[in-house]
Phi, psi and omega in degrees: 000323180296323177299317181298317177297321181293321181279339187311316181295341185259000183243157176290320178286140178256138180269129176233137180279135183220130172234126180291139176261111181278126177247139184304315181299319179295318180293324178294318178297315179298318179299317180292324177295319178292320178298325180279350181083008179289322179239128178235134177289145180252123180249123179284304182215158175237138178233138173290160184305323182288352176245025181301322180299321178293322178295317179294319178297322179297316179293313181296332179286354178080018183270340186291128178258349179209200182287144174248127188248134172258120182259150180249000000 
């Protein structure tokens, strides 16, 4: 993130910091949709914890088309 802030003045794209605000009602609605099968998470790849570095490299390489999961 610090790199993005440092480069921001020199790029056309502007970096803005964003943190999602989780609301209980929204999470409950999402949970019920997932439970009903209306919304399903898409997982691109799974990596065991001892291969976390490979998973991070895969994401940083721009190859991930969905979520990449590190399992324990």
